[in-house]
C-alpha positions as CSV (number, residue, x, y, z in Angstrom):
1,M,67.3,43.1,4.3
2,K,66.8,44.5,8.0
3,R,65.0,41.7,10.2
4,P,61.7,42.9,11.0
5,H,58.7,42.5,13.3
6,I,56.5,40.1,12.0
7,L,53.0,40.1,12.3
8,I,50.2,37.5,11.2
9,L,46.5,38.2,11.1
10,M,44.1,35.3,10.5
11,P,40.6,35.5,10.9
12,D,39.2,32.1,10.4
13,Q,37.0,31.5,7.7
14,L,37.0,34.9,6.0
15,R,36.1,34.4,2.3
16,S,38.5,36.4,-0.2
17,D,35.4,38.7,-1.1
18,A,34.6,39.9,2.3
19,M,36.7,43.1,2.4
20,G,35.9,46.5,0.8
21,C,40.0,46.2,-0.8
22,S,38.3,43.1,-2.7
23,G,35.5,44.8,-4.2
24,N,32.8,44.1,-1.8
25,P,30.0,46.8,-2.3
26,V,28.9,46.8,1.5
27,V,31.1,45.4,3.8
28,R,33.3,48.0,5.5
29,T,36.5,46.8,6.4
30,P,38.8,50.3,6.7
31,N,41.9,48.7,8.2
32,I,42.4,45.7,6.5
33,D,41.7,48.2,3.3
34,R,44.5,50.4,4.6
35,L,46.8,47.1,4.8
36,A,46.1,46.6,1.2
37,R,46.7,50.4,-0.1
38,E,50.2,49.9,2.0
39,G,50.9,46.6,0.5
40,V,50.5,43.7,-2.1
41,R,47.3,42.1,-1.9
42,F,47.0,38.7,-4.3
43,T,43.7,37.9,-5.8
44,Q,44.6,34.1,-6.7
45,A,45.8,32.6,-3.1
46,Y,44.4,29.4,-2.5
47,T,44.2,27.2,0.6
48,V,45.8,23.7,0.3
49,S,43.3,22.5,2.3
50,P,39.7,24.1,2.8
51,I,39.3,23.0,6.4
52,C,40.8,24.5,9.9
53,M,43.1,22.0,10.9
54,S,44.3,21.0,7.9
55,A,45.0,24.3,6.5
56,R,46.6,25.4,9.7
57,A,49.3,22.5,10.4
58,S,50.1,23.3,6.5
59,F,50.7,27.0,7.1
60,V,52.8,26.0,9.8
61,S,54.7,23.0,8.5
62,G,54.8,24.0,4.9
63,L,53.7,20.7,3.8
64,Y,50.2,19.5,2.3
65,P,47.7,17.3,4.0
66,H,49.3,14.2,2.0
67,N,52.6,14.8,4.0
68,H,51.4,15.5,6.9
69,H,48.5,13.5,7.3
70,M,46.3,15.6,9.2
71,W,43.2,15.6,6.6
72,T,40.2,16.7,8.7
73,N,39.5,18.6,12.3
74,A,41.2,15.6,13.9
75,G,44.7,14.4,15.0
76,S,47.9,16.6,15.4
77,L,51.3,17.2,14.2
78,P,54.2,16.1,16.6
79,A,54.9,18.7,19.3
80,H,58.8,19.1,18.0
81,D,57.5,18.7,14.3
82,E,59.6,21.7,12.2
83,T,57.3,24.9,12.3
84,F,58.4,28.4,10.9
85,F,58.4,29.6,14.6
86,H,61.3,27.2,15.2
87,H,63.5,28.7,12.3
88,L,62.6,32.2,14.0
89,Q,63.3,31.4,16.9
90,R,66.7,30.4,16.1
91,C,67.2,33.7,14.2
92,G,66.8,35.4,17.6
93,Y,62.9,36.0,17.3
94,Y,60.8,36.1,20.4
95,T,57.4,34.1,19.1
96,A,53.7,34.6,20.7
97,Y,50.2,33.3,19.8
98,V,46.9,34.8,20.9
99,G,44.1,33.5,20.0
100,K,42.7,29.9,18.3
101,S,45.5,27.9,16.7
102,H,43.7,24.8,16.7
103,F,46.8,23.0,16.0
104,Y,45.3,20.0,17.8
105,P,41.5,19.1,18.8
106,H,40.0,21.0,21.3
107,R,37.8,19.0,23.9
108,E,36.9,19.2,26.8
109,E,39.9,20.2,29.0
110,H,41.4,23.7,29.7
111,L,43.4,24.4,26.9
112,R,46.4,25.5,29.7
113,K,46.8,22.2,29.7
114,R,48.5,21.7,26.2
115,E,50.8,25.0,26.2
116,G,53.6,22.7,26.4
117,Y,52.4,21.2,23.1
118,M,52.6,24.6,22.0
119,H,55.5,26.1,23.5
120,A,57.3,22.8,21.7
121,R,55.7,24.2,18.5
122,G,58.5,26.8,18.4
123,L,56.1,29.6,20.4
124,D,57.7,31.2,23.5
125,Y,54.5,32.8,24.7
126,V,50.9,31.3,23.9
127,H,47.5,32.9,25.1
128,E,45.6,30.4,23.4
129,T,41.9,30.5,23.4
130,T,39.1,28.0,21.4
131,G,37.2,29.1,18.0
132,P,33.3,29.7,18.6
133,W,31.9,26.3,18.8
134,A,34.4,24.9,20.8
135,T,34.1,27.4,23.6
136,S,31.1,25.8,24.3
137,R,32.8,22.9,25.8
138,T,36.3,23.8,26.5
139,D,38.1,26.5,28.8
140,S,40.3,28.4,28.4
141,Y,41.8,31.9,29.9
142,M,39.0,33.6,27.9
143,T,36.3,31.3,29.7
144,D,37.5,31.8,32.8
145,Y,37.5,35.9,32.2
146,W,34.1,35.4,31.5
147,K,33.2,33.3,34.1
148,E,34.5,36.0,36.6
149,R,32.4,38.6,34.8
150,G,29.0,36.4,35.0
151,L,29.1,36.3,31.2
152,L,30.3,32.1,30.6
153,D,26.8,30.7,31.5
154,A,24.8,33.0,29.1
155,F,27.2,32.2,26.3
156,R,27.0,28.6,26.6
157,E,23.1,28.6,27.2
158,D,22.6,30.6,23.8
159,Y,25.1,28.2,21.8
160,A,22.9,25.3,23.4
161,R,19.7,27.2,21.9
162,R,21.9,27.8,18.6
163,R,22.4,23.9,18.2
164,K,18.9,23.2,18.5
165,A,17.9,25.7,16.4
166,G,20.3,24.3,13.3
167,R,22.7,25.9,10.9
168,C,20.6,28.8,10.0
169,A,20.1,30.2,13.6
170,V,20.9,34.1,13.2
171,W,20.5,36.6,16.4
172,P,22.8,38.8,18.5
173,S,25.2,37.5,20.8
174,P,24.2,38.0,24.6
175,L,27.7,39.2,25.1
176,P,28.2,42.6,24.3
177,P,30.6,43.8,21.7
178,E,33.8,44.7,23.9
179,E,33.4,41.1,25.8
180,F,33.2,39.0,22.2
181,L,35.6,36.7,21.5
182,D,37.3,38.7,18.6
183,S,37.3,41.5,21.0
184,Y,39.0,39.4,23.6
185,I,41.5,38.2,21.4
186,G,42.2,41.7,19.7
187,R,42.8,43.0,23.4
188,K,45.6,40.8,24.5
189,A,47.4,41.2,21.0
190,V,47.4,44.7,22.5
191,E,48.5,43.9,25.5
192,F,51.0,41.8,24.3
193,V,52.5,44.3,22.3
194,D,52.1,47.2,24.7
195,S,54.1,45.3,27.3
196,Y,57.1,43.4,25.5
197,D,60.1,44.8,26.4
198,G,62.7,42.4,25.0
199,E,65.0,43.3,22.9
200,G,65.1,41.2,20.0
201,P,62.2,41.0,17.0
202,I,59.1,39.4,17.4
203,C,57.0,37.4,15.3
204,L,53.0,37.7,16.7
205,F,50.5,35.2,15.2
206,V,46.8,36.5,15.9
207,G,44.3,34.0,15.3
208,F,40.6,35.5,15.7
209,G,37.9,32.9,15.8
210,G,35.5,34.7,13.6
211,P,33.8,35.3,11.1
212,H,33.4,31.7,11.5
213,P,29.7,30.4,12.2
214,P,27.9,30.8,14.2
215,W,25.6,33.7,13.1
216,D,25.9,35.8,16.5
217,A,27.3,39.4,15.8
218,P,27.4,41.0,18.7
219,G,25.5,44.5,19.4
220,E,25.7,46.7,16.9
221,Y,27.4,44.5,14.3
222,A,24.2,42.2,14.5
223,T,22.5,45.5,12.8
224,M,25.3,46.8,10.9
225,Y,24.4,45.4,7.4
226,S,20.9,44.9,6.3
227,P,19.9,41.4,4.7
228,D,18.2,43.5,1.7
229,E,21.5,45.2,1.0
230,V,24.1,42.3,0.6
231,P,25.2,40.5,-2.4
232,P,22.7,37.4,-3.1
233,P,24.3,34.2,-3.2
234,I,25.6,32.5,-6.2
235,P,22.4,30.0,-7.3
236,K,23.0,26.2,-7.2
237,A,24.0,24.7,-10.3
238,E,22.4,22.1,-12.2
239,P,24.4,19.0,-13.8
240,G,25.0,19.3,-17.4
241,R,23.1,16.6,-19.8
242,W,27.0,15.6,-20.8
243,M,27.9,14.5,-17.1
244,P,28.6,11.3,-15.8
245,E,26.0,9.9,-13.2
246,Y,28.6,9.9,-10.2
247,A,29.8,13.8,-11.0
248,A,26.4,14.5,-11.3
249,R,25.8,13.0,-7.7
250,R,28.5,14.7,-6.3
251,M,27.6,18.3,-7.2
252,E,24.1,17.6,-4.5
253,E,26.6,16.4,-1.5
254,G,26.2,19.4,1.1
255,V,23.5,21.4,-0.7
256,I,21.3,22.4,2.2
257,Q,17.7,21.8,0.8
258,D,14.9,24.2,1.2
259,V,16.6,27.2,3.0
260,A,15.4,30.7,1.4
261,E,17.1,33.0,-0.5
262,Q,16.4,35.6,2.3
263,D,17.6,33.2,5.3
264,F,21.2,33.2,3.2
265,R,20.8,36.9,2.6
266,R,20.7,37.4,6.9
267,I,23.6,34.7,7.6
268,R,25.4,37.0,5.4
269,A,24.8,40.2,6.7
270,N,25.2,38.7,10.2
271,Y,29.0,37.4,8.8
272,Y,29.5,40.9,7.6
273,G,28.8,42.5,11.2
274,K,31.6,40.1,12.5
275,V,34.2,40.4,9.6
276,S,33.3,44.7,10.6
277,L,34.2,43.6,14.4
278,I,37.5,41.8,13.6
279,D,38.4,44.6,11.1
280,H,38.3,47.2,14.3
281,W,40.7,45.1,15.7
282,V,42.7,44.8,13.1
283,G,43.3,48.2,13.8
284,E,43.7,48.3,17.5
285,V,46.7,45.4,16.8
286,I,48.1,47.9,13.9
287,G,47.8,51.0,16.4
288,A,49.7,48.8,19.2
289,F,52.3,48.6,16.9
290,K,52.9,52.4,15.6
291,R,52.7,53.3,19.8
292,K,56.0,51.2,19.9
293,G,57.5,53.0,16.8
294,W,57.5,49.3,14.9
295,L,55.1,49.7,12.4
296,E,57.5,50.9,9.7
297,D,59.7,47.8,10.7
298,T,57.0,45.2,10.6
299,L,56.1,42.5,7.9
300,V,52.4,42.4,8.2
301,V,50.8,39.2,6.9
302,F,46.9,39.0,6.9
303,W,45.2,36.1,5.5
304,S,42.8,33.2,6.0
305,D,42.9,29.4,6.5
306,H,39.3,28.7,4.1
307,G,36.4,30.8,3.3
308,E,32.9,30.4,3.7
309,M,29.9,29.2,1.3
310,A,27.5,31.8,3.0
311,G,24.6,30.1,1.0
312,D,26.6,30.1,-2.7
313,H,25.6,27.2,-4.6
314,G,23.2,26.2,-2.0
315,R,25.7,25.5,0.8
316,L,27.2,26.8,4.2
317,G,30.9,26.5,5.2
318,K,33.8,25.4,3.6
319,A,35.4,21.7,2.6
320,V,34.6,22.4,-1.0
321,F,36.7,23.2,-3.4
322,H,34.1,26.2,-5.0
323,E,35.8,29.5,-4.9
324,P,34.0,31.0,-2.1
325,S,35.9,27.8,0.3
326,A,38.9,27.3,-1.2
327,L,39.8,30.7,-2.4
328,V,41.4,32.7,0.6
329,P,42.6,36.5,1.2
330,L,46.1,37.0,1.3
331,I,48.0,40.7,2.0
332,V,51.7,41.4,2.4
333,R,52.4,44.7,4.0
334,Y,56.2,45.5,4.7
335,P,57.2,49.5,3.8
336,G,60.3,49.8,1.7
337,E,60.2,46.1,0.6
338,V,57.2,46.0,-0.7
339,P,55.1,48.1,-3.3
340,A,52.1,49.9,-1.6
341,G,48.5,49.3,-3.2
342,A,49.7,46.9,-5.7
343,T,47.4,43.9,-6.6
344,S,48.8,40.6,-7.8
345,D,46.9,37.9,-9.8
346,A,49.4,34.9,-9.8
347,L,48.8,32.2,-8.5
348,V,49.8,31.3,-4.9
349,E,49.1,29.0,-1.7
350,I,49.5,29.7,1.4
351,L,52.3,27.6,1.5
352,D,54.7,30.3,0.0
353,V,54.0,32.6,3.3
354,F,56.4,30.3,5.4
355,P,59.5,30.5,3.1
356,T,58.8,34.2,2.7
357,L,58.9,34.7,6.3
358,L,61.9,32.9,6.6
359,E,63.5,35.0,3.8
360,A,62.8,38.1,5.7
361,A,64.1,37.0,8.9
362,G,67.6,36.0,7.2
363,A,67.0,32.6,8.3
364,E,68.4,29.3,6.2
365,P,65.6,27.9,4.2
366,S,63.9,25.3,5.3
367,E,64.8,21.7,3.5
368,R,61.3,20.0,3.8
369,C,59.0,23.3,3.3
370,L,57.1,22.7,-0.3
371,G,56.2,26.1,-0.2
372,R,57.8,28.8,-2.4
373,S,59.0,32.3,-1.6
374,L,56.5,35.4,-2.5
375,W,59.3,37.6,-2.5
376,G,59.7,37.7,-6.2
377,V,56.2,38.3,-6.8
378,L,56.2,40.8,-4.0
379,R,58.7,43.0,-5.8
380,R,57.2,42.6,-9.3
381,P,53.6,41.9,-9.2
382,N,53.0,41.3,-12.2
383,S,54.8,38.4,-12.4
384,Q,53.9,35.1,-12.5
385,H,54.6,32.6,-9.3
386,R,53.0,29.0,-9.9
387,R,51.6,27.7,-12.9
388,A,49.1,25.8,-10.8
389,V,48.1,25.5,-7.3
390,F,46.9,22.7,-5.5
391,S,44.3,21.8,-2.8
392,E,43.0,18.5,-0.9
393,I,40.5,17.4,1.9
394,F,38.9,14.0,2.8
395,T,35.1,14.5,2.8
396,F,32.2,12.9,2.1
397,G,34.6,9.4,2.7
398,R,36.8,10.5,-0.1
399,Y,40.2,11.5,-0.2
400,N,40.1,14.8,-3.0
401,F,42.3,16.3,-4.8
402,M,42.0,19.9,-7.1
403,V,44.2,21.7,-9.0
404,R,43.7,25.4,-10.6
405,T,45.6,26.8,-13.3
406,E,45.2,30.1,-15.0
407,R,42.0,29.1,-16.5
408,Y,40.2,25.9,-15.2
409,K,39.8,24.2,-12.1
410,Y,39.7,20.5,-11.7
411,A,38.9,18.0,-9.4
412,L,39.4,14.3,-9.2
413,D,38.8,11.7,-5.8
414,D,40.8,8.8,-4.8
415,A,38.8,6.5,-6.9
416,G,40.2,8.2,-10.0
417,E,37.1,9.8,-10.8
418,G,37.2,13.5,-12.2
419,Y,34.0,15.3,-10.9
420,L,34.4,19.0,-11.4
421,L,35.7,20.8,-13.9
422,Y,35.2,25.3,-14.2
423,D,36.7,27.5,-16.9
424,L,37.1,30.3,-14.7
425,E,38.0,33.0,-17.4
426,A,34.3,32.2,-18.6
427,D,32.4,31.0,-15.6
428,P,33.8,33.1,-12.8
429,E,30.6,31.7,-10.6
430,E,30.9,27.9,-11.4
431,Q,27.5,27.6,-13.0
432,E,29.0,25.3,-15.7
433,N,30.7,22.3,-14.6
434,L,32.2,20.9,-17.8
435,I,33.3,17.6,-16.8
436,G,32.4,14.7,-18.9
437,R,32.1,17.3,-22.0
438,P,33.7,15.8,-25.1
439,D,35.0,19.0,-26.4
440,V,37.2,19.7,-23.6
441,R,38.6,16.0,-22.6
442,K,41.9,17.0,-23.3
443,V,41.7,19.6,-20.9
444,E,40.7,16.9,-18.3
445,E,43.6,15.0,-19.1
446,E,46.2,17.5,-18.5
447,H,44.6,18.8,-15.4
448,R,44.6,15.0,-14.0
449,E,48.3,14.6,-15.1
450,L,49.0,17.9,-13.0
451,I,47.3,16.7,-10.1
452,L,49.1,13.0,-10.3
453,R,52.5,14.6,-10.8
454,F,52.2,17.1,-7.9
455,L,51.4,14.0,-5.7
456,A,54.4,12.3,-6.9
457,G,56.6,15.2,-6.8
458,S,55.9,16.9,-3.4
459,Q,57.6,14.0,-1.2
460,I,54.7,11.7,-0.5
461,R,55.3,9.1,1.9
462,Y,56.0,5.6,-0.1
463,G,53.3,6.6,-2.8
464,V,50.3,5.9,-0.7
465,V,47.4,8.6,0.4
466,G,45.4,7.6,3.1
467,G,46.4,4.1,2.8
468,K,45.3,4.0,-1.2
469,D,48.3,3.4,-3.8
470,L,48.7,6.3,-5.6
471,W,49.0,5.1,-8.8
472,S,45.7,3.5,-8.7
473,I,44.0,6.9,-8.8
């Protein structure tokens, strides 16, 4: 296999169903759809952690949160800790990152102060921004640019107003579309491609800040979709009479009370506008590769770190194991190596991209990465890949673990309490939590065993999760 250029496109908090190619009847994503028509789209790709920093750390390191110990949006991996960027550099790749990385917390300092850390992570070129909310307190090259154009104060004043208004605040950004965060990131990615004059192949990672909240699509993107035309949110389910009290309580965690359906619809319409803006810049970046004459020799990976509940089950945000939060988009395009227009229903994890990139680059396999190369299923999209996929997160004061098999999804916490079991074949919208029902006790036991074997078998350190003995679970 010839060493390809590698382009990784990652929106932040993009639902797997918020694309035309995944069957959404409303949102318009022609450029993302084109990637799907020219590559393989995975319908059952899962994040290994439904929160930003944990998922991103896992994606570049090939480890699960219980291995790298970044369970929340805090901390960071050691600067020289192995990433796939290091492997690609050793193969002669010029590695570049444009946009939001969130490999470390964004505090009240200019991001240029952390460029040494980013270079140590295996990146030759860095033009880093924050995500939307962090931009209200953290400076970067983007905020410098906005300040020069008299836009920064208006942006930060708007975000201060949104914080006071609460999570359901929906109105257009004061920034014009061409100056919006995702436009800045897309434009800088295009400029990087246009100006690159090196001899070796590149690996360019473009981390968009949207469609992550707040709900501030700019200009015409704020009115592109009507709240009346977007799909309604999935209703909040009620606990069955068979459920243990503990599991019933957990079903209520994170539910937003007293929010009208129309408010959720307004949020979705604005969210879709942000998706369409990102889709525009996906097209612009792809166009830059085409101008260079690189496009037919480029491996493109389109994915997201996690999804967005957008009102489903009475929730906003992520950090839960429901499908809108844990299921993520994943598209791989590589002409001549990957069939065009194929769809794979194989169970895959975001960790599986790491070894896939190394194999494409002709690099030696990582001895540490826990992902499984996708090349078998990419070439035979109807084949299986994993028997089960896993996800984990620390939230509501507990370590939580999920397993998804072909039919079922099950979750337990570090107290050993199972609290979630869905038959996704019969109940794809997760409206009936089966946990505790006598007729599925065997299913619960089998999936609990899968989680314990997963934790024990994936190089967990000293059999401990967050200071808790694994075998007490």
